[in-house]
C-alpha positions in Angstrom: -77.6 4.2 -19.0 -74.1 3.0 -19.6 -71.2 5.4 -19.5 -70.3 7.0 -22.9 -67.4 5.3 -24.6 -64.9 6.8 -27.1 -65.2 6.6 -30.9 -61.9 5.6 -32.5 -61.7 7.2 -36.0 -59.5 5.2 -38.3 -58.7 8.4 -40.2 -56.7 9.4 -37.1 -55.5 6.0 -36.1 -51.9 4.9 -36.5 -52.8 1.8 -38.5 -51.6 -0.1 -41.5 -52.7 -3.4 -42.8 -50.7 -5.7 -45.1 -52.2 -7.7 -48.0 -49.5 -10.5 -47.8 -48.1 -12.6 -45.0 -44.7 -11.5 -43.5 -41.9 -13.5 -45.1 -40.7 -14.9 -41.8 -44.2 -15.8 -40.4 -44.8 -19.5 -39.9 -47.9 -19.6 -37.7 -51.4 -18.2 -38.1 -51.2 -15.7 -35.2 -47.9 -14.3 -36.4 -49.3 -13.7 -39.9 -52.7 -12.2 -38.8 -51.5 -10.0 -35.9 -48.9 -8.4 -38.2 -51.2 -8.1 -41.2 -54.0 -6.6 -39.2 -51.7 -3.9 -37.7 -51.7 -5.2 -34.1 -48.0 -5.7 -33.6 -44.7 -5.0 -35.4 -41.3 -6.7 -35.0 -38.6 -4.5 -33.4 -35.9 -7.2 -33.2 -35.7 -11.0 -33.1 -38.1 -12.0 -30.4 -39.0 -8.4 -29.5 -42.3 -6.9 -30.5 -44.0 -3.5 -30.4 -47.7 -3.3 -29.6 -49.6 -0.9 -31.9 -52.9 0.9 -30.8 -55.3 -1.9 -31.8 -53.1 -4.6 -30.4 -52.6 -2.7 -27.2 -56.4 -2.5 -26.7 -56.6 -6.3 -27.0 -53.7 -6.8 -24.6 -55.2 -4.3 -22.1 -58.5 -6.2 -22.2 -56.7 -9.5 -21.4 -55.0 -7.7 -18.5 -58.3 -6.3 -17.3 -59.9 -9.7 -17.1 -56.9 -11.2 -15.4 -56.9 -8.3 -12.8 -60.6 -8.6 -12.1 -60.4 -12.3 -11.4 -57.2 -12.1 -9.3 -58.7 -9.3 -7.3 -61.8 -11.5 -6.9 -59.7 -14.2 -4.9 -58.2 -11.5 -2.7 -55.0 -11.0 -4.7 -53.1 -7.7 -4.1 -51.4 -6.2 -7.1 -47.8 -5.0 -6.8 -45.1 -4.1 -9.4 -41.6 -5.4 -8.8 -38.5 -4.5 -10.9 -37.5 -6.4 -14.0 -33.8 -5.7 -13.3 -32.9 -8.1 -10.5 -29.8 -8.8 -8.4 -27.9 -12.0 -8.7 -27.7 -13.0 -5.1 -31.2 -14.3 -4.4 -31.1 -16.4 -7.6 -27.7 -17.7 -6.4 -29.2 -18.7 -3.1 -31.9 -20.9 -4.8 -29.5 -22.3 -7.4 -31.4 -20.8 -10.3 -28.6 -18.4 -11.4 -26.9 -21.5 -12.9 -30.0 -23.8 -13.4 -31.6 -21.4 -15.9 -28.6 -21.8 -18.2 -28.3 -19.8 -21.4 -32.0 -18.6 -21.3 -31.2 -16.2 -18.5 -30.4 -12.6 -19.5 -27.3 -11.8 -17.4 -25.6 -8.4 -17.3 -23.2 -6.3 -15.3 -23.5 -2.8 -14.1 -20.6 -0.3 -14.5 -19.1 -1.4 -11.2 -19.1 -5.1 -12.2 -22.1 -6.1 -10.2 -24.1 -9.1 -11.6 -27.8 -8.6 -12.5 -30.4 -10.4 -14.6 -33.6 -9.5 -16.4 -36.3 -11.5 -14.6 -37.9 -14.5 -16.3 -40.0 -15.0 -13.1 -40.0 -13.6 -9.6 -40.2 -16.3 -6.9 -37.0 -15.1 -5.2 -37.9 -11.5 -5.2 -41.5 -12.0 -3.9 -40.1 -14.3 -1.2 -37.7 -11.5 -0.1 -40.6 -8.9 -0.2 -42.8 -11.1 2.1 -39.8 -11.7 4.4 -39.5 -8.0 4.8 -43.2 -7.2 5.2 -44.7 -10.2 7.0 -43.3 -11.2 10.4 -46.2 -13.0 12.1 -48.7 -15.8 11.2 -51.3 -13.0 11.6 -49.9 -11.4 8.4 -50.7 -14.6 6.4 -52.1 -16.0 4.2 -51.4 -13.5 1.4 -51.7 -13.6 -2.4 -49.6 -11.1 -4.3 -49.5 -10.6 -8.1 -48.1 -8.4 -10.8 -48.6 -8.0 -14.6 -45.1 -7.3 -15.9 -42.6 -7.7 -18.7 -40.5 -10.8 -18.5 -37.3 -11.8 -20.3 -35.9 -15.0 -21.7 -33.0 -15.3 -24.0 -34.5 -17.7 -26.4 -32.0 -19.4 -28.8 -34.5 -19.3 -31.7 -37.3 -16.9 -31.0 -40.1 -17.7 -33.4 -43.9 -17.7 -34.0 -44.3 -14.0 -33.4 -45.4 -13.1 -29.9 -45.8 -16.8 -29.1 -42.1 -17.3 -28.3 -40.3 -14.1 -27.8 -37.5 -12.8 -25.7 -39.7 -10.3 -24.0 -43.3 -11.0 -23.1 -46.1 -9.9 -20.8 -47.0 -12.2 -17.9 -49.2 -12.3 -14.8 -47.3 -14.0 -12.0 -48.8 -14.4 -8.6 -47.6 -16.0 -5.4 -49.3 -17.4 -2.4 -47.8 -17.5 1.1 -49.3 -19.7 3.8 -48.1 -21.2 7.1 -49.6 -24.7 6.5 -49.8 -27.2 3.7 -53.6 -27.1 4.0 -53.5 -23.4 3.4 -51.3 -23.8 0.3 -53.8 -26.3 -1.1 -56.6 -23.8 -0.6 -54.6 -21.0 -2.3 -53.8 -23.4 -5.1 -57.5 -24.3 -5.5 -58.5 -20.6 -5.5 -56.0 -19.9 -8.3 -57.1 -23.0 -10.3 -60.8 -21.8 -10.2 -59.8 -18.2 -11.0 -57.8 -19.4 -14.1 -60.8 -21.3 -15.3 -62.9 -18.2 -15.1 -60.2 -16.1 -16.8 -59.9 -18.4 -19.8 -63.6 -18.9 -20.1 -64.1 -15.1 -20.1 -61.3 -14.7 -22.7 -63.1 -17.2 -24.9 -60.2 -19.7 -25.0 -60.7 -23.4 -25.5 -58.4 -25.0 -23.0 -57.4 -28.2 -21.1 -56.1 -28.5 -17.6 -53.2 -31.0 -17.7 -50.9 -32.6 -15.2 -47.4 -31.1 -15.8 -43.8 -31.3 -14.6 -42.4 -28.7 -12.3 -39.1 -28.3 -14.1 -36.7 -25.6 -12.7 -39.6 -24.1 -10.7 -39.6 -27.1 -8.3 -42.5 -28.1 -6.0 -44.8 -31.1 -5.4 -47.7 -30.4 -7.7 -48.0 -28.7 -11.1 -50.7 -28.2 -13.7 -50.7 -26.5 -17.1 -53.6 -24.7 -18.8 -53.1 -25.6 -22.5 -55.0 -24.1 -25.5 -55.2 -26.6 -28.3 -53.7 -25.1 -31.5 -51.7 -26.3 -34.5 -49.0 -23.8 -33.6 -48.6 -25.2 -30.1 -45.1 -26.3 -28.9 -46.5 -28.6 -26.2 -48.0 -32.0 -26.9 -50.6 -33.2 -24.5 -52.5 -36.4 -24.1 -56.3 -36.5 -23.7 -58.3 -39.6 -22.7 -61.6 -40.0 -24.6 -63.0 -42.2 -21.9 -62.1 -40.5 -18.6 -61.1 -37.0 -17.5 -57.3 -37.7 -17.7 -55.2 -35.1 -19.4 -51.5 -34.5 -19.1 -48.6 -32.9 -20.9 -46.7 -35.9 -22.5 -43.7 -34.9 -20.4 -45.7 -35.6 -17.2 -47.3 -39.0 -18.1 -46.2 -41.7 -15.7 -47.0 -45.4 -15.6 -47.0 -47.7 -12.6 -44.3 -50.4 -12.5 -45.9 -53.8 -13.1 -43.5 -56.7 -12.3 -44.2 -60.0 -14.1 -43.4 -63.6 -13.1 -40.3 -64.9 -15.0 -39.8 -68.1 -13.1 -40.1 -70.3 -16.2 -37.8 -68.2 -18.4 -34.7 -70.2 -19.6 -31.2 -69.0 -18.7 -29.6 -66.1 -20.7 -28.2 -67.3 -24.0 -25.8 -65.5 -26.3 -26.4 -65.8 -30.0 -24.3 -64.7 -33.0 -25.8 -61.7 -34.8 -23.2 -60.4 -37.2 -23.8 -56.9 -38.7 -26.8 -56.1 -36.5 -25.8 -52.9 -34.7 -29.4 -51.4 -35.0 -32.8 -52.5 -33.7 -34.0 -52.8 -37.3 -31.2 -55.1 -38.4 -31.4 -57.2 -35.2 -35.2 -57.7 -35.5 -34.9 -58.7 -39.2 -32.0 -61.1 -38.5 -33.8 -62.9 -35.7 -37.3 -62.5 -37.3 -38.7 -60.9 -34.1 -40.7 -57.7 -33.6 -38.7 -54.7 -32.5 -40.8 -54.7 -29.3 -39.1 -57.9 -28.2 -35.7 -56.1 -28.1 -34.2 -53.8 -25.5 -32.8 -50.5 -26.8 -30.0 -49.1 -24.6 -29.1 -45.4 -25.3 -25.9 -44.1 -23.8 -25.7 -40.5 -22.6 -23.3 -38.5 -20.4 -24.6 -36.8 -17.3 -22.0 -34.2 -16.1 -19.5 -36.3 -17.9 -20.5 -39.7 -16.4 -21.9 -42.4 -18.7 -25.5 -43.4 -18.1 -27.5 -46.1 -20.0 -31.2 -45.6 -20.7 -33.2 -48.7 -21.5 -36.5 -48.7 -23.4 -38.3 -51.3 -25.6 -36.8 -51.5 -29.1 -39.9 -50.2 -30.8 -39.9 -46.9 -28.7 -37.8 -43.8 -28.8 -36.1 -42.1 -25.8 -37.5 -38.7 -24.9 -34.3 -36.8 -24.1 -36.3 -33.9 -22.6 -37.5 -36.4 -19.9 -34.0 -37.7 -19.3 -32.8 -34.1 -18.9 -35.6 -33.3 -16.6 -34.8 -36.3 -14.4 -31.1 -35.3 -14.1 -31.7 -31.5 -14.0 -29.7 -29.3 -13.3 -26.9 -31.6 -14.5 -25.9 -31.4 -18.1 -27.0 -34.3 -20.4 -25.4 -35.0 -23.8 -25.2 -38.0 -26.1 -22.0 -40.1 -26.1 -19.6 -39.9 -29.0 -17.2 -42.4 -30.6 -14.4 -41.2 -28.3 -16.4 -42.3 -25.2 -16.1 -46.0 -26.2 -12.3 -45.9 -26.3 -10.8 -47.9 -23.4 -14.2 -49.3 -22.4 -14.3 -53.0 -23.1 -17.8 -53.2 -21.5 -19.2 -50.7 -24.0 -19.4 -52.2 -27.6 -21.0 -49.8 -30.0 -24.2 -51.2 -31.4 -24.1 -54.2 -29.0 -24.6 -52.7 -25.6 -26.6 -54.7 -23.0 -27.4 -53.8 -19.4 -25.9 -57.1 -18.1 -22.2 -56.7 -17.4 -21.9 -53.0 -17.6 -19.2 -51.6 -15.3 -19.6 -48.3 -13.5 -22.6 -47.3 -15.5 -25.8 -46.1 -14.0 -28.7 -47.9 -15.6 -32.0 -46.0 -16.0 -35.1 -47.8 -17.5 -38.6 -47.1 -18.5 -41.3 -48.8 -16.4 -42.0 -51.0 -19.5 -38.7 -52.7 -18.6 -40.3 -53.9 -15.4 -38.8 -56.7 -13.2 -39.5 -60.1 -14.9 -39.8 -58.8 -18.4 -37.8 -60.7 -21.0 -35.6 -59.1 -23.7 -33.2 -59.6 -26.5 -30.4 -57.2 -26.1 -26.7 -56.6 -26.7 -24.2 -59.0 -25.2 -21.4 -56.4 -25.0 -19.5 -58.3 -27.7 -19.1 -57.4 -31.4 -21.7 -59.2 -33.5 -23.3 -60.9 -30.5 -26.7 -60.4 -28.8 -28.3 -62.2 -25.8 -31.8 -63.6 -25.5 -33.8 -64.6 -22.5 -32.4 -61.5 -20.7 -34.7 -60.9 -17.7 -34.9 -57.6 -15.9 -34.1 -58.0 -12.2 -32.6 -61.4 -12.8 -29.8 -60.8 -15.3 -29.4 -57.1 -14.8 -30.4 -54.5 -12.2 -32.1 -51.2 -12.8 -30.8 -48.3 -10.7 -33.9 -46.1 -11.3 -37.2 -46.3 -13.2 -38.3 -43.2 -15.0 -40.9 -42.7 -17.7 -38.5 -41.8 -20.6 -40.2 -43.0 -23.8 -41.8 -40.6 -26.3 -45.5 -41.0 -25.8 -47.4 -42.2 -28.8 -51.0 -41.9 -29.9 -52.9 -45.0 -28.6 -50.7 -45.5 -25.5 -52.9 -46.6 -22.6 -54.4 -44.0 -20.3 -52.7 -44.4 -16.9 -56.1 -44.1 -15.2 -58.4 -46.3 -17.3 -56.3 -48.0 -20.0 -58.2 -46.4 -23.0 -56.0 -45.4 -25.9 -54.8 -41.8 -25.5 -55.3 -39.0 -28.1 -52.5 -36.6 -28.7 -52.8 -33.0 -29.7 -50.6 -29.8 -29.9 -51.3 -26.9 -27.6 -50.1 -23.5 -26.4 -49.3 -23.2 -22.8 -51.3 -20.2 -21.5 -51.1 -20.8 -17.8 -49.1 -22.9 -15.2 -49.7 -23.3 -11.5 -47.3 -24.8 -9.0 -47.4 -25.9 -5.3 -43.8 -24.8 -4.6 -43.8 -25.8 -1.0 -40.8 -24.5 1.0 -38.1 -24.6 -1.7 -37.7 -20.8 -1.9 -38.6 -20.2 1.8 -35.8 -22.7 2.8 -33.2 -21.0 0.5 -34.1 -17.5 1.6 -35.0 -18.3 5.2 -38.6 -17.1 5.1 -40.1 -17.6 8.5 -42.9 -15.9 10.5 -43.6 -16.1 14.2 -46.2 -18.8 14.8 -49.1 -18.9 17.3 -46.8 -20.6 19.9 -44.2 -17.9 19.5 -41.8 -20.1 17.5 -40.6 -19.6 13.9 -42.8 -21.2 11.2 -41.4 -21.9 7.8 -43.7 -20.4 5.1 -45.0 -22.5 2.2 -45.6 -21.0 -1.3 -47.4 -21.4 -4.5 -46.5 -19.8 -7.9 -49.1 -19.1 -10.6 -48.4 -17.7 -14.1 -50.5 -16.6 -17.0 -48.9 -15.6 -20.3 -50.8 -12.4 -21.0 -49.2 -11.6 -24.4 -49.2 -15.3 -25.2 -53.0 -15.5 -24.5 -53.4 -12.9 -27.3 -51.6 -15.2 -29.7 -53.6 -18.2 -28.6 -56.8 -16.2 -29.2 -55.6 -15.4 -32.7 -54.9 -19.0 -33.3 -58.2 -20.2 -32.1 -60.4 -17.4 -33.4 -59.7 -16.8 -37.0 -60.9 -17.8 -40.5 -59.6 -17.4 -44.0 -60.5 -13.7 -44.0 -58.8 -12.7 -40.7 -59.3 -12.5 -37.0 -62.6 -13.1 -35.1 -62.1 -11.7 -31.6 -64.4 -12.8 -28.7 -66.4 -9.9 -27.4 -64.6 -9.3 -24.1 -61.1 -9.0 -25.7 -61.9 -7.3 -29.1 -60.4 -3.9 -29.7 -63.9 -2.6 -30.1 -67.5 -3.8 -29.8 -68.6 -2.5 -33.2 -66.7 -1.6 -36.4 -68.6 1.0 -38.4 -67.7 1.2 -42.1 -68.4 4.3 -44.2 -68.8 2.6 -47.6 -69.0 5.6 -49.8 -68.5 9.4 -49.8 -69.9 12.3 -47.8 -73.4 10.9 -47.1 -72.1 7.5 -45.9 -69.4 9.1 -43.8 -71.9 11.4 -42.2 -74.2 8.5 -41.3 -71.3 6.3 -40.1 -70.2 9.0 -37.7 -73.7 9.6 -36.5 -74.3 5.9 -35.8 -70.9 5.7 -34.1 -71.7 8.6 -31.7 -75.0 7.0 -30.7 -73.4 3.7 -30.1 -70.6 5.3 -28.0 -73.2 7.3 -26.0 -74.8 3.9 -25.1 -71.5 2.7 -23.8 -70.2 0.6 -26.7 -66.6 0.8 -27.9 -66.6 1.9 -31.5 -64.1 1.8 -34.3 -65.3 3.7 -37.3 -63.6 3.6 -40.8 -64.0 7.1 -42.0 -60.7 7.1 -44.0 -61.1 9.4 -47.1 -59.9 8.1 -50.4 -60.0 4.4 -49.4 -62.3 2.2 -51.5 -65.2 0.3 -49.9 -63.6 -3.0 -50.9 -60.4 -2.2 -49.0 -62.5 -1.1 -46.0 -64.5 -4.3 -46.0 -61.3 -6.4 -46.3 -59.7 -4.5 -43.4 -62.8 -4.9 -41.2 -62.8 -8.7 -41.7 -59.0 -8.8 -41.1 -59.2 -6.8 -37.9 -62.0 -9.0 -36.5 -64.3 -6.8 -34.4 -67.4 -9.0 -33.5 -70.0 -6.8 -35.2 -69.6 -4.8 -38.4 -72.0 -2.0 -39.3 -71.9 -0.7 -42.9 -73.3 2.7 -44.0 -73.6 2.0 -47.7 -75.9 2.3 -50.7 -79.0 2.9 -48.5 -77.5 5.5 -46.3 -79.8 8.2 -47.7 -82.8 6.1 -46.4 -81.3 5.8 -42.9 -80.6 2.1 -43.4 -77.4 0.3 -42.5 -76.2 -3.3 -42.8 -75.4 -5.2 -39.6 -73.0 -8.1 -40.0 -71.8 -10.7 -37.5 -68.1 -11.1 -38.2 -67.9 -14.8 -37.0 -71.0 -16.2 -38.7 -71.2 -13.9 -41.7 -74.9 -13.4 -41.1 -76.1 -9.9 -42.2 -79.3 -7.9 -42.0 -80.4 -4.5 -43.2 -81.9 -2.3 -40.4 -82.8 1.2 -39.9 -80.4 3.2 -37.8 -82.9 3.2 -34.9 -83.3 -0.6 -35.1 -79.6 -1.1 -35.4 -78.9 1.0 -32.3 -81.6 -0.7 -30.3 -80.3 -4.2 -31.4 -76.6 -3.5 -30.7 -77.1 -1.7 -27.4 -79.2 -4.6 -26.1 -76.4 -7.0 -27.1 -73.8 -4.8 -25.7 
């Protein structure tokens, strides 16, 4: 027989539901988790977990722990208050920018609240592991992280304080790193399947983390802040920031020489295309930005927009900003509204792969009211670097098979990185190899947003009545409702005790003075998978069993209900 579980009586539960959505709530998970009494706002981006919410959070943590332990992970707990020096050594003290919580102690020493722990885990392994015999090792923790978000929003989806599982692998060879990465990737699939999350594994950029390979686990949801592309034909999926296209040069041998044409009052792509009666796609758009104060031109087809996030990622950690009118002063080669890549002086020219060698364009002639046609990339102007910088659109070709891509919004719930030796190099992490010589360790970093997973579940598992938790993460297995007075309450408590004795987690609504209607509404809002109602037929020993997700209901005797639910449980 299963171990007896505890009955949670709502008459003794710190619990309060709301009939209306919070005034500042924009997304579904924010509305429902607050209304159902799972979380409460403490400050902007800072949340308190109430008893029911803490149960869900703990269930997510349990699943994560079980699967991490299953791949040989060892759990530790490192401090959240971290010294500046290791982050200075890797450059991330500055790279993180304003999102890093920095503080000083009373003696003026610099510290930070950890957003992630690569540096500190590297130092730990350097202290504890001295020989190749000590590796490989996988370490993980489930801990509070901090990020000074400029605009915390969407409830627990984007907060300044959040729960995260971060793990790190340490190997002596690249092959070992690939194996540790594969172990984590498979474990993450099991975790998200057990959680009941719909997810996609997408190619991603490494960002400030660094490394050679990176994949995100994204949960499709309208509230998602990431956009990912999915190919309906093949298995390609990627965050739009990570989509890359091969450079495909074309033959331009028969293209006439560059020719300047008068185009008065055409400083925009729209006015130029209308004046020359050509599609915007025939024109070359040149966006000027400043990178650490130096002007850089970015070229894309005229019918596409520049993704500034991609430009910033390419130049990170350098600061990127748009030029202003003052930047054109004293620059005869820069004519606002008529910039072309030919003839630019001391300007780095970055271009999207769509501006491949041999492609022909209409673009600015660097003269007021004049454009140039028959401008050929590689012949009339040089490209210093090719980078995918356009905003990806629905229908863009799949890089693998050419089928039009589908775009969707998603919540990032996990991210895995092959970091390589970036942090080991910065912090001098070596072990003694088999030949007695030092070996530089290679690392992987793997994160799961534990509190964010709760929000993603709320986004994906809800209806117009409230939450519909999957079984493994729900705050209880069964929600028993006493829909009446003494007789119904007596039966509800009896059923609850029997279910708990069989090992099921039970939430029983025995609140006195609360109407059956309010109890039913709260039960649907809270979202426990199975609802048992002791109602009008309580005197006959009959209860109603309802499936929260499907709405299917059936009247059963207490004995039948206990037998049915204990088999399911």
